[in-house]
Each structure stands twice: as structure tokens, then as C-alpha cells.
ZAVO-675525 format. One record per residue (C-alpha): residue number from 1; x, y, z. Coordinates in steps of 0.02 Angstrom, whole numbers, plus 32768, in hexadecimal, padded with zeros to 4 digits. Example, Ala and Ser with C-alpha at 12.3 -4.5 7.8 and 13.67 -1.06 7.14 Angstrom:
% ZAVO-675525
1|8267|7F1F|8186;
2|82AC|7FCB|8165;
***
This chain:
% ZAVO-675525
1|E32B|176D|E259;
2|E329|16C3|E21C;
3|E316|1647|E2A3;
4|E2CB|16BE|E313;
5|E233|1692|E378;
6|E1B6|1708|E3E1;
7|E189|16D7|E487;
8|E0CD|1711|E4D0;
9|E0BE|1714|E57D;
10|E00D|16C8|E5A3;
11|E00F|16D7|E659;
12|DFB6|1786|E659;
13|DF33|173D|E5DC;
14|DF0D|16B5|E657;
15|DF12|1725|E6F0;
16|DE8C|179B|E6A3;
17|DE2E|1701|E670;
18|DE1D|16C6|E721;
19|DDFE|1761|E764;
20|DD65|1776|E6DF;
21|DD1D|16B7|E716;
22|DD36|16D9|E7D9;
23|DCDF|1775|E7BF;
24|DC51|1717|E76A;
25|DC59|1684|E7DF;
26|DC56|1707|E882;
27|DBBD|176F|E84B;
28|DB53|16E2|E7F1;
29|DB39|1674|E87B;
30|DA81|1664|E871;
31|DA86|1632|E7B6;
32|DA81|158E|E759;
33|DB00|1530|E708;
34|DABD|156F|E652;
35|DAD4|162D|E683;
36|DB68|1613|E6D7;
37|DBA9|15C8|E634;
38|DB61|164B|E5D6;
39|DBAD|16CE|E62A;
40|DC5C|1683|E628;
41|DC4A|1656|E57B;
42|DC22|1727|E553;
43|DC93|176D|E5DA;
44|DD20|170D|E608;
45|DD3F|16A3|E55D;
46|DD4B|1742|E4F9;
47|DDE2|1778|E574;
48|DE32|16D5|E550;
49|DE1D|16D3|E492;
50|DE39|1798|E475;
51|DED2|179C|E3F8;
52|DF04|16F4|E409;
53|DEED|16CC|E353;
54|DF71|1752|E32C;
55|DFEF|16FB|E3A1;
56|E05B|1675|E36E;
57|E049|1615|E40A;
58|E0AB|1573|E434;
59|E03F|14D2|E44E;
60|E065|14CA|E4F8;
61|E022|1585|E516;
62|DF7C|1557|E4B3;
63|DF65|14B0|E519;
64|DF7D|1531|E5C7;
65|DEEE|1598|E56A;
66|DE89|14FD|E54E;
67|DEA6|14C6|E5F6;
68|DE57|156F|E645;
69|DDBA|1556|E5E0;
70|DDAA|14A4|E626;
71|DDC6|14DC|E6DC;
72|DD2E|1552|E6C4;
73|DCB6|14C8|E67F;
74|DCED|1453|E701;
75|DCBD|14C7|E798;
76|DC1D|14F0|E73C;
77|DBE1|1443|E728;
***
């Protein structure tokens, strides 16, 4: 098996993350920025980070996951 490389599809992780984010944004419209950030950290970020330390992700994939979180931060503030 030398030279073989595992490839992980992170699109499902990103889809679940954005689904959790959109749910919080839809139902938390009356909340201030700090409350929205806390909810996103507790619920959405955990979806994004679940099991990722166990995966051997490529640099591009890690950058994509970072971009997901950066988009949420920009939308809040």
C-alpha cells in the first residue's frame, strides 16, 4: 500500500456546517453579535471540527474549512 493516499470528501461537512449556521441566523435575528457568535461557536463550529483531527486533510481542504468559519465571522460583524 505504499504510495496510496486517502481522499476525504469535505463537501458533506461543509454542507452540514452551513445548514447549522443558516438555522442560527434564521432564528436568531433579534440577538446581538456576541450571542450569535457564541451560538455559532457552540453549534456550528463543532459540526465543522468534529473528527477533523483524525483525518489527513490536504492543505487546500484545511483552507476551505477555515474559509467556512471566516465567512460566518464576516456575516456576524
